[in-house]
N, C-alpha and C positions, 0 to 999 in steps of 0.2 A: 504494501499499498504504501499512498505518498502524501505526505502531511496535506495538502491538498482536500484528502479526504476525511480526515479526521470527526469536520463536522455531520457530514453523512454516517459516518461510522458510530458517532456519540448517539444522533438520530435511531438508529437501528438499536443499539445496547440497551435504549429507553421502550423499546415495543415490547409489549409483555405478550404480546399475540403469539409470537412464535419463539420458544426458550432456545431453540438449536440457532435462530437467527443470531439471537445475544451470545452465546457462547462464540459463534463465528467472529463476532464484532470485538468481543472483548481477544479474541485470541490475535487479529489484526492491529488492534491499539497496540496490544503488548509486542506486535514484532517492528511498532515505531520507535518502541522504548521514549526515551525523554524527548522527543517529537511529538509526544502525544499526550503531554503534558494535560492541555484542555480538556481531556478526558479524565480527570481524576476524580471529579466528585461525580460523575455517571458510573465508573467503574465502583464508587463505594456505594452508590444508589444499587448499583446492581447486588454486589455483594451482601448488601442487607435487604434488600425486598426480591429478588430473583426467585422462584419455587423450586427452579429447576440447578440440580447442585453443580454438576458439570458447567454450567455459566458464572457460579460463584467462585468456584474453584479457579477459571480460567479469568476472573476481575481480578482475584487476589495475584495471580501469577502475573498480569500485566502490571497493575500497581509495581510489582515487582522489579520489573521491566525499566518501567518509566524511572524507578530509582529515587534519588534525594529529593528531586523535583515535585513527588508526591509525597512531600512531609506529611500534607493536610489530611493525609488517608490514615496516618496511624491509629488515632482513636476508635475508627472504624474499625480498623484491620485488629485491636484490642477488644474490643466489646464481641467481635464474630466470633474471634477466635478461644472465647471462654466457653460458647456452647455448640463448636463446632465438630462436627464427625471429624473423625481423625487424619485424612486426608487434605480438607479444607483447614483444619488448625495446623497441620504443618506448613502448607503454604501459609496461610498468614502469618505464623510467626517466623519465617524466610522473609517473607515483605519485608516486614519491620524493620527485619535482621541488617536487610540489603541498603533498605531506605534511611536507618539511623546510623548505621555503622558509614554508611558512605558520605550522608550527610555530615558526619562527625568529623571524616575527613578532608571533605571541601571546606567546613569550616577552619580547621588547624591551616589550611596551606593558605586562606586568604588572610590569618591573623600575622 
């Protein structure tokens, strides 16, 4: 995907009528990495609101791929992690670690 497709992917991610579409939208956003930072809130919404576990897992993975610029997602990741099934719990934990660790390294380099 290209950065110009982020708004369309965000719209697809928010479409609750087809869970598979949300899964693939999150996948493509994750492949964009930090360039998909504008999708952070929509990925958090998917993580909290989707009834399709694979879409939730892919949203957590996408946030991890976005990295430290998705730091606003940490409270949502923590909240979801508390009651998540094992795989989603692991993905949320990894995402928080990557976002937090990389964010700390960026802050240290800037100082």
